[in-house]
C-alpha positions in Angstrom: -10.6 24.3 -1.3 -8.0 22.6 1.4 -5.2 24.1 3.4 -1.9 23.3 5.0 -2.1 23.2 8.0 0.6 26.1 10.2 4.2 24.9 9.5 3.8 22.1 7.7 4.9 22.1 3.4 4.6 19.1 1.2 7.4 17.9 -1.2 6.1 15.4 -3.7 8.8 13.1 -5.0 8.1 13.3 -8.2 8.6 14.1 -11.6 5.9 12.8 -13.9 3.4 15.2 -14.5 -0.1 13.5 -14.1 0.7 13.2 -10.9 1.6 16.6 -10.2 -2.1 17.7 -12.4 -3.3 15.4 -9.5 -2.2 16.7 -6.6 -3.4 20.2 -8.0 -6.4 19.6 -7.8 -6.5 19.9 -4.0 -5.7 23.7 -4.3 -2.8 23.4 -1.9 1.0 24.3 -2.5 4.0 22.4 -2.9 7.5 21.3 -4.4 8.4 19.0 -6.7 11.3 16.5 -6.9 12.5 14.6 -8.3 14.1 11.2 -5.9 17.3 9.8 -7.8 16.5 6.0 -7.4 17.6 2.0 -9.2 13.4 1.2 -8.8 14.7 -2.7 -9.5 12.0 -5.0 -9.0 13.9 -7.5 -6.0 13.8 -11.0 -7.0 10.8 -12.6 -6.7 9.3 -9.3 -5.2 5.6 -9.3 -4.8 4.3 -6.4 -7.2 2.4 -5.1 -3.9 5.1 -5.2 -2.0 7.4 -3.7 -5.0 5.6 -0.8 -5.4 5.0 -0.2 -1.5 9.0 -0.2 -1.1 9.6 1.9 -4.2 7.7 4.4 -3.4 8.4 4.6 0.2 12.3 4.6 -1.4 11.7 7.7 -3.4 10.0 9.7 -0.3 12.9 8.6 2.0 15.4 10.0 -0.6 13.8 13.8 -0.8 12.7 13.2 3.1 16.3 12.9 4.0 17.5 16.4 2.5 14.5 18.0 3.5 13.4 16.1 7.3 11.1 18.9 8.5 9.2 18.9 5.3 6.0 16.1 4.6 7.4 14.6 1.2 5.2 12.0 -1.2 6.6 9.4 -3.1 4.3 6.9 -5.3 5.1 4.6 -8.0 2.8 3.0 -10.5 2.5 -1.0 -12.3 0.8 -2.9 -14.7 0.4 -6.1 -13.8 -1.3 -9.2 -15.6 -1.4 -12.3 -14.4 1.1 -11.4 -11.4 4.0 -10.0 -14.5 4.4 -6.7 -13.8 4.0 -4.6 -17.4 6.9 -1.6 -17.0 7.6 1.0 -19.5 8.1 -0.3 -23.1 12.1 -0.4 -24.4 11.1 0.4 -28.1 7.9 0.2 -30.2 7.6 -3.7 -30.5 7.6 -3.8 -26.8 4.6 -1.5 -26.8 3.4 -3.9 -29.2 3.4 -6.8 -27.6 2.4 -5.4 -24.2 -0.9 -4.2 -26.0 -1.0 -7.5 -27.5 -1.4 -9.2 -24.1 -3.0 -6.9 -22.7 -6.5 -6.7 -25.1 -9.8 -8.3 -24.4 -7.8 -9.5 -20.4 -8.8 -7.6 -17.1 -5.6 -6.4 -15.0 -4.2 -4.5 -12.6 -2.4 -1.1 -11.6 -1.6 -0.6 -8.4 0.0 2.3 -6.7 2.1 2.9 -4.0 2.2 5.7 -1.8 4.3 7.3 1.3 3.2 10.3 3.3 6.2 11.0 4.7 8.6 13.2 7.2 11.4 12.4 8.8 12.1 15.0 11.4 8.3 13.3 13.2 9.6 9.6 13.1 6.1 9.5 10.4 5.7 6.9 7.3 2.4 6.2 6.2 2.4 3.6 3.3 0.1 1.8 1.9 -1.3 -0.1 -2.2 -4.2 0.9 -3.7 -5.7 -1.4 -6.8 -8.0 -1.1 -9.3 -8.9 -3.3 -12.2 -8.9 -2.4 -15.7 -10.7 -4.0 -18.8 -8.8 -3.0 -22.4 -11.4 -3.8 -25.2 -9.6 -6.5 -28.2 -7.9 -4.3 -30.1 -6.8 -4.9 -33.4 -2.9 -5.0 -34.6 -3.8 -1.9 -36.3 -5.5 -0.2 -33.8 -2.3 -1.4 -31.8 -0.1 0.3 -34.3 -2.4 3.7 -35.1 -1.9 4.5 -31.3 1.3 2.9 -30.7 2.8 5.7 -33.6 1.2 8.6 -31.9 4.1 8.4 -29.1 2.0 7.8 -26.5 3.0 4.3 -24.9 6.3 4.6 -25.0 7.0 6.0 -22.0 3.8 4.8 -20.1 4.2 1.9 -17.6 1.4 -0.8 -19.0 2.2 1.0 -22.6 -1.0 3.1 -22.4 -2.3 6.4 -20.7 -6.2 5.7 -19.8 -6.3 9.8 -19.6 -4.6 10.5 -22.7 -5.1 9.0 -26.6 -5.2 5.0 -25.0 -8.5 5.9 -22.6 -10.8 4.8 -25.9 -8.9 1.3 -25.5 -10.7 1.3 -21.6 -13.7 -0.8 -22.0 -14.8 -0.5 -17.5 -12.2 -0.2 -14.6 -13.3 -1.0 -11.0 -11.6 1.3 -8.7 -9.9 4.3 -8.4 -9.7 6.2 -12.0 -7.0 8.8 -10.7 -5.1 5.2 -9.7 -4.5 4.3 -13.2 -3.6 8.4 -13.7 -0.5 8.0 -11.3 -2.1 9.1 -7.9 -4.3 7.7 -6.0 -5.9 11.3 -4.9 -8.6 10.3 -2.9 -6.2 7.6 -0.1 -3.7 10.5 -0.6 -6.5 13.5 0.9 -7.3 10.9 3.6 -3.8 10.1 4.7 -2.9 13.9 4.4 -6.1 14.6 6.7 -5.7 12.2 9.4 -2.2 12.7 9.9 -3.0 16.9 9.8 -1.2 17.9 7.4 -4.3 19.4 5.5 -7.9 20.7 6.7 
């Protein structure tokens, strides 16, 4: 579908199988190198600034080892009324998150960075999607938690998985909620001359 231009080589700085699957839809070859960084939020750091910084740090961590490659870093968070809902610490935490989300709109932000250190290029942006979770019963929440799916997901749900039945409406990019806003990332790769 797309092709990587001569001399360009792409690395996805992520261990997320969802991001790998999304990027594969472009039909291009790329390497996968998970970065090891501290993903702690700074005091009073706004959610958008947080995902932008983390995605950039992920790309830099890998890019420092491969300066001539194009590196894609990304970070996704779920935000409810200004509060970031990360991955749950256990079943009780997942239950509390899903209870807080039910019957409400929340936002999903993904920051992404397309980086090439040797060319001194770092293209960064944040994509926002609004998601409405239907009014789940306590029993439905517990049944979903027992599948174990929410235990390693930001906000304790997976739109692309078993948790898809909970999402009544989305405004914006579906792929963004899954973990990589592929439309915007593709536009960045095309505008930078990485793809054609």
